[in-house]
C-alpha positions in Angstrom: 173.5 -14.1 -74.4 174.0 -12.5 -77.8 174.1 -14.5 -81.0 175.2 -12.8 -84.2 174.1 -14.7 -87.4 175.6 -13.3 -90.6 176.0 -14.4 -94.2 175.1 -13.7 -97.8 171.7 -13.2 -99.2 169.5 -16.4 -99.0 172.2 -18.2 -97.1 169.7 -19.6 -94.5 170.2 -16.9 -91.8 166.6 -16.3 -90.9 165.7 -20.0 -90.8 168.7 -20.8 -88.6 167.9 -17.9 -86.2 164.2 -18.7 -86.0 164.9 -22.4 -85.3 167.4 -21.5 -82.6 164.9 -19.1 -81.0 162.2 -21.9 -80.9 164.7 -24.3 -79.3 165.5 -21.7 -76.6 162.0 -20.5 -75.9 158.4 -21.7 -76.1 157.3 -18.1 -76.9 160.1 -16.2 -78.7 160.0 -12.6 -79.9 160.5 -11.6 -83.5 161.5 -8.0 -84.1 161.2 -6.9 -87.7 163.2 -3.8 -88.6 161.9 -3.4 -92.1 160.4 -0.1 -93.3 157.5 -0.5 -95.7 159.0 1.2 -98.7 156.4 0.0 -101.3 153.8 -2.6 -102.2 156.3 -5.2 -103.1 158.1 -4.9 -99.8 154.8 -5.1 -98.0 154.1 -8.4 -99.8 157.5 -9.7 -98.6 156.6 -8.6 -95.0 153.3 -10.3 -95.2 154.9 -13.5 -96.5 157.4 -13.5 -93.6 154.6 -12.9 -91.0 152.6 -15.9 -92.4 155.7 -18.1 -92.0 155.7 -17.6 -88.2 153.0 -19.4 -86.1 151.1 -18.3 -83.0 154.1 -19.0 -80.7 155.8 -15.8 -81.8 155.5 -12.4 -80.3 155.8 -10.2 -83.4 157.1 -6.6 -83.0 157.8 -4.1 -85.8 160.4 -1.5 -84.9 162.2 0.4 -87.6 164.9 2.0 -85.5 164.4 2.4 -81.8 165.0 -1.1 -80.4 165.6 0.5 -77.0 161.8 1.0 -76.7 161.3 -2.8 -76.5 161.5 -4.7 -73.2 163.7 -7.8 -74.1 164.2 -8.8 -70.4 163.6 -12.5 -69.9 162.9 -13.1 -73.6 164.6 -14.8 -76.5 164.4 -12.5 -79.4 165.3 -12.6 -83.1 166.1 -9.2 -84.6 165.8 -9.3 -88.4 167.8 -7.7 -89.8 170.7 -5.3 -89.2 170.9 -4.4 -92.9 167.3 -3.1 -93.0 167.7 -1.5 -89.6 170.8 0.4 -90.7 169.1 1.5 -93.9 166.6 3.3 -91.8 169.3 5.3 -89.9 171.2 5.9 -93.2 168.2 7.3 -95.0 167.1 9.4 -92.0 170.6 10.9 -91.6 170.8 11.7 -95.3 173.5 9.0 -95.8 175.7 10.1 -92.9 177.8 7.0 -92.1 179.2 8.3 -88.8 175.9 9.5 -87.4 174.2 6.3 -88.4 176.8 4.1 -86.8 176.7 6.1 -83.5 172.9 5.9 -83.4 172.8 2.2 -84.2 175.5 1.3 -81.7 173.7 3.3 -79.0 170.4 1.4 -79.7 172.2 -1.9 -79.7 173.9 -1.2 -76.4 170.5 -0.5 -74.8 169.3 -3.9 -76.0 172.4 -5.8 -75.0 172.3 -4.3 -71.5 168.8 -5.6 -70.7 168.8 -8.4 -68.0 168.2 -12.0 -68.8 167.7 -11.4 -72.5 168.9 -13.7 -75.3 169.3 -11.8 -78.5 169.7 -13.4 -81.9 170.6 -10.7 -84.4 170.7 -11.3 -88.1 172.9 -9.4 -90.6 174.1 -9.6 -94.1 177.7 -9.7 -95.4 177.0 -7.3 -98.2 180.7 -6.6 -98.7 181.3 -10.2 -99.8 179.0 -9.6 -102.9 179.2 -7.4 -105.9 181.0 -4.1 -105.5 178.4 -1.3 -105.2 178.0 0.8 -108.4 177.3 4.1 -106.6 179.0 6.3 -104.0 176.0 5.9 -101.7 176.1 2.2 -102.1 179.8 2.0 -101.2 179.2 4.3 -98.1 176.4 1.9 -97.0 178.6 -1.1 -97.5 181.2 0.5 -95.2 178.5 1.3 -92.6 177.3 -2.3 -92.7 180.8 -3.7 -92.4 181.7 -1.5 -89.4 178.5 -2.4 -87.7 179.0 -6.1 -88.4 182.4 -5.9 -86.9 181.1 -4.2 -83.8 178.2 -6.7 -83.3 180.5 -9.7 -83.8 182.9 -8.3 -81.2 180.0 -7.9 -78.7 178.4 -11.2 -79.5 178.9 -14.3 -77.4 178.5 -16.5 -80.4 179.0 -15.7 -84.1 177.6 -17.9 -86.9 178.4 -17.5 -90.5 175.8 -19.1 -92.8 177.2 -20.6 -96.0 174.7 -22.3 -98.4 172.4 -23.2 -95.5 175.2 -24.5 -93.3 176.0 -22.8 -90.0 179.7 -22.3 -89.4 180.6 -21.2 -85.9 183.3 -18.6 -86.1 183.2 -17.4 -82.5 181.9 -19.1 -79.3 181.3 -22.7 -78.5 178.5 -25.0 -79.3 
């Protein structure tokens, strides 16, 4: 089962996904895709880690989700935006190459047996228009990947002001 949880910044995506994971499993996995860019980002990572109790299996994986055994687990992958950023930076802003690599990694996760994946993303195209060419390229990459993930997902939830709105799949 694949859940795709998307929405704007601070819309309640992570809380919703984590609560869903705890409902579905006594020992869920949390896969953080953030790269530690600076001290401020490290503080953000530390704060998020403290928010999760001992029930969680915590894994940090910047890009290669295929290296994780998701079989038989419920896992939250947080988040697509940070994950795509790692591909985008490493390919020197090549949208096509980043998209191909990310899709390949996701397929390896989606094809693992008996896994429930809850993947969180941002709808950055719904916000302010990017000022830079690179920003607009990344917004395109994010939008195309979100469309791909939503198509592959069994259930898609759009978070709006902390309220989950199911846009694909049943209850």
